[in-house]
N, C-alpha and C positions, 0 to 999 in steps of 0.2 A: 503493499500500500503505500502510495506517494506521500510526502509530508503534508500536503495540500489536502488529502482525502483524510486524515486522520480523524479531523472533529468535523468533516462533511456531511455525515449520514443525518438526512432530513429526519424531523420527528413522523411517526407512521400516520399521522393524521395531516400531513403537510398536503397542499393542493399539488395534484399531478403535473401541473403545467409549470412548475418552477424547474428550471434548467441550470445545470452546471454551467460556468461562464470561464472562459479563459481569454484573458487580453492578449491581443496581438496587433500592434500598429503595422499597416502595410510600411515596406521599407521606403516606397516613394512619399509617404507622408512625413517621415522621420527626415528623409533627405531636404524635401521642402522646407521643412521649419530649418535645417542648417544653413541652406541656401540663403533664404531671407535674412537669417541672423549674420552671415558673411556680409551680404549685399548692404547692410542697414548701418550708416554711420552714426556713431555717437556725437551728439550737440558739443561745441566746442566749450572751454572753460569759460566759467562766467561767476561773478559774485557770489548768485544763488546756489551752485552747485559744486562749490569750491571754497567753502568757509574753512578757517583754520581750526587746527586740533579735532578734525573728524566730525565737525559740527553738522547735524542733519536738520536742524529746526527749519529749514527753508524747503526740504525735501531730500530726495533721494541724491546722494553724492556721485559726481562724474568718475573719480577715481575707482569707486565701488563699481559702478555699472560697466566701467571699461574691463576691469579685472573679472566680473561675473560673466560678461560677454565673451572674454577670451577662453575661460573655462568651460562654458556651455558649448562653444565651437570645437573645442579640442579635446576636452578631458572628459565630459560629461558621456555617461553611456547610459542611453534609455534602455537597451535591452537588458541590462542589469537591475534596472527599477521593475521594469516588467516580469522579471523572472522573481524579483522577490514578491510583487503583487500576487503572481499565480502560485506562490508558495502557501497562500492563505486558500480555505474553500471561497469562492466567488459564485455568486448565482444571479440569476435573472429571471424576473416574471413579470409578464403583463397584469396590470392593474386596472381592472374596470373602473371608471368613475363618471360621475355626471358632466365633466369637463372633457372625458375622452379616455382613450386607453394609455396607459402610462406604463413604459418599459422599464421598471425599476431593478437597477443593479444594488446587490448587496454582498457584503462578506460576511461570514458567520460562523461561530464555533458552536456546534450542538453537542449537549451532553448525552449521554445514554442513561442518566440517573432519573428514574420518574419522579422525583422530587425536586428538579432542577428548575431555579426560576429564570423565567424569559425577561432580558433586558433589551431594549432597543437604545443605541448610542447614535446621537444626533449631531452632526457637525454643522458649521456656519461658513461665512465667507470671509477670507477667501480659502477657507479650508476644503477636505475632503475627506472620503474614508481613509486617506492615509494617515492623518491624525492619530488614529487609534491602531495603527500597525504595531508600533513600539510597545502599547500595553499588551495587544492580543499576543505577541511573542512572550511576553511574561506570563500570561496564563498558559501557553503552550509548555513553557519550561515547569510550571508549577503542577499541573494537572494533566490526566488521560481523559479520554472521554467517558471512561467509567468512574471518575472522581469529581469531576468538572461539576461545580454545583450551580451553575448557570448554561442558559442559553443566551448567547451574545450574538446581537444581530446588529451590522452597521450599515445602513443604507446610504446609498448616495442620494440625496434630495433631488426631487424633481429639477431639472434643468441644470444641474451640476455633472460633471464629469460624464459618468457612463449610464446615468439615467436622463435620457433625452426627453424634453417636452413634445409633447404632439403637437400638431398643427391646430393650434387654437385662435380664434379671433376674438377672444375675451381675456380678462385679467385672471391671474391665480394669485393667492393670497396664503398666508398663515394657517389660516383655517381650513382651506382646501387642502394645504399639504399636510396637515394633522391627521384630515381624513384620510388622505391617500395612505399616510405611513400606519394609522391603525387597520385599514383595510390590508396593508402587507402582512401586517403582525396576526391578522387572522388566516391570511392564506397560508403562512407557515404552520399555523397551527395551534396559535396562541390567543384564541379568543377568549379564553377563561380569565385572562388579566395577565399583565406583565408591567414591567417597570420602565419608564423613559427617562432617560438622561440626555441633557441637551446643554451646549454653550452656544453663545452667540445667535445666530438664526435658530439654532437647534432648540436653544432654551425657550423660546417663544412658542415654537412648535410643540415642544414637550409639555410646557404649561397649558397649552390647548388641548392635548390629549389627555392631561391629568384632570381636566374637570369632569372627564366621563369615565375616567379609568383608576387603575388603582394607586399608583405613586409617580413621583416625579422627583428627580434630583437635578438641580441646575448648577452651574459654575459661571453663570453670567445672569444677571438680574438687573435690568434697567427700570428704575422707578423714580420717579420725582420725591423730593423729601416730604415723607408723612407730615401731618398736622402735628401729630403728637412729638415729633422731634424737634423740639424747641432749643435743647440745650446738648450739644457735643460733647461736653465734658466727661459725661460717663462713658464714652466710646473709648476702645483700647487706643494706644499710640499708633498702632500699625493703621486701624480704621480711620483715625483722622488724617494721617499721611494720605491713605487711600481717596478720603473727601478732597485733599488739594490736588491730587493728580486727577482726578475726575473734571475739577474746574478747570484745571488747565488745558484738558483734552476737549472740553466743550469750547475753549477760546481759540484753540489752534489744530485740532486734530479731526474736527468732524467734518471739514469741507468735502471729503470724498463721498460721504453719506449722503451728504445734501445732493451731490451730483447724481449720484445713483439713485435717490428718490425723486428727483425732478426730471432729470433728464437721463434716463437709462438708456435710450435709443442712441444718443449721442455717444456716450462713453463707450457703449456696447461695440458700436462700429469701430472706433480708436483701438480698443482692445483687442478686437478680433483683425486688425489690419496688419500686425507684425508683433513676433515673439518678443522684440524688445522692448516695445510699448507696454506690452502685458507684462513682462519682469519689471520694469519700472515702477508700474502701479501696485502690484502684488509684492514685489520684494520690499518695497517701503514699509508695508504692514508687518511682513516677517522680521524687519530689521527693529522696528519701532514698538511693536507689540508685545515683545518678549521680554522676559528677565534677562538671562543669560543668553548670549548669541546662539543661534543656531548654526549649524554647519551649510556652507553655500551649497552643498550638493542637496540638503533636504529643500533649500528654497527653489532649486533648480529642478528637483522632481515635482514639485508642487506646479511650477509654472510650466512645464512640460507637460504635465497631465491637464491642465487647463487648456493649453494650444493643442494638443494632439486631439483631445476629445471635444473640441471646437464648441466650448462651453461659456467663453468669457463675455457673451453678450446675453445668454439665456439663464445666468444665474444671480441676476440683479433684482429680480421680482419682489424680495421681501423688504427692499429699503422704503418703498414708497408707503408700505404698512407699519413700518417702523418710525420714520421721520418725517413723513408727508401729513398733510391733512387727516388721511384716515389711519393714522398710527394706531397700534394697540399697545399700551403699556403693559408692563408686568403686573402693576397696581390696579389694573381696570378691575371694579369688583364683579364684573361678570367671569372674570377668569380667577378669582380667588380660589386657591385651592384647598378643598376641603379633606382629602386623603392625605398621605403623608408626604412631606415635602422636606427635602434636604437640598443643604448649600455649601458649597467649597467655596472659601475665600481664598483669591490669588492676590497677592499685594499689587503686582504689577498688571493686572486686569485694566482694561480700559476704562470700566465704571464699576470699581469695586465698593459695592453697596455694603454698608454695615449690616452686621448681623440682625440686629432688635429692627432695623427697616424691613428686611426681607422677611421677617417673622408677622409683619402687618399684611403680606401678601398670602398667606396660606397656613396650613398646620404643619409648621416647622417642627419636626421630630429629630432632626440631626441636623449639626453644621461642624465645621471644622475650619479654622484658620490656619493658613500656610504662611511660612517665612520667606518662601521663595514661589515663585511661577507667575507666569502673565496671561494672555489672552489664548493661547494656544495649550491648555492646560495638558491635556493627553500626550501631546507631542513633546512638551517640555519638561514633564514630569511624569512619566508613566507610572513610575514604581508607587508615587504618593498618589495619583490617581486612582491607579488599582486598588491599593488599599482603602481609599475613600468610598469607592463603588462598593466593594466588599462589605465595607461597615455599614453603608447605607442600607443596603439590601438586607441585613441581618436585621436591621432596626424595622426597615418599612414593611418586609414581608411577614414579619410578626403582627404588625398591626392588620395586614390583609387577611391572614389566618385566625 
């Protein structure tokens, strides 16, 4: 049995139309990406892109982009990334919805234990299922299919990477995606209940799912200051520092989200026109939104997957529902979570919301404050993320049963 098949046995009640998936990008498309990179010039030095002492407060640095371009052209090996992806069980299934048929991709580890707890793990932007692979690797080392206490499902959200959007002439929202993800879990065989975990876009989708289902864990929670929060002196020092970070981000870091929310068509054409443009836009986020720096190869893998899957224009749908006039905040009373809620606090998150504020949005039964970690929690701190997930499942599933 190959490594990818060890945890790949579907539940006995899974839908018959779920198929194993093997990723293989044609050589011609990889060559086209590299050809475009080679033909694309990097803009010349300017004050904004060449500030002293590595300063990035005005955006991506030219020296970083020049070196990243060189490595992408000459050293980066997509086939190695592809091989690593295929070392995990990958699947694809059509999910019928009132908006159309969605071909949903997901990576999964399935347990053979009858009491295994189903968990769906939901990414955001500019992320993908790749964020969770380091954590899945830890699960692979710790457990066998006979001992794994969970069924772990990592979908590609609609419009992201390997889950293409159908041809539709109307909007798609976080509410729609929550419904589609719930239908996915039911098709896999978990209609009796499951835990939803999410960060960034995934946290909003998980919250909507949790209104109707069993449990929710978020590591990203965007809310306004509650009316009860009139004095911050009771907050921990790390939480007070987080509020300062949030204020700084609102002043200088939110422009990308407003562009996504208000003119997604325009920025979608820009990001789909050239891989270097895409790297500049998403690479900036992987640099600025993390605590410790990520390896350049990790950023190039994420950028390559976005480019080669042709999703840079189709994965912006959530922003007009988060930052536009139709935004759905985490503290919307309609989405107050009555089932078990958990929250992981990472100090370098974009919006590190204090624990007591999060408690106003649902039945908070578990929380953990970390001293390290940023926006891409599973990618940056896979061991700690795994420990949080296991701790929360132990707490939340007890409430369920």
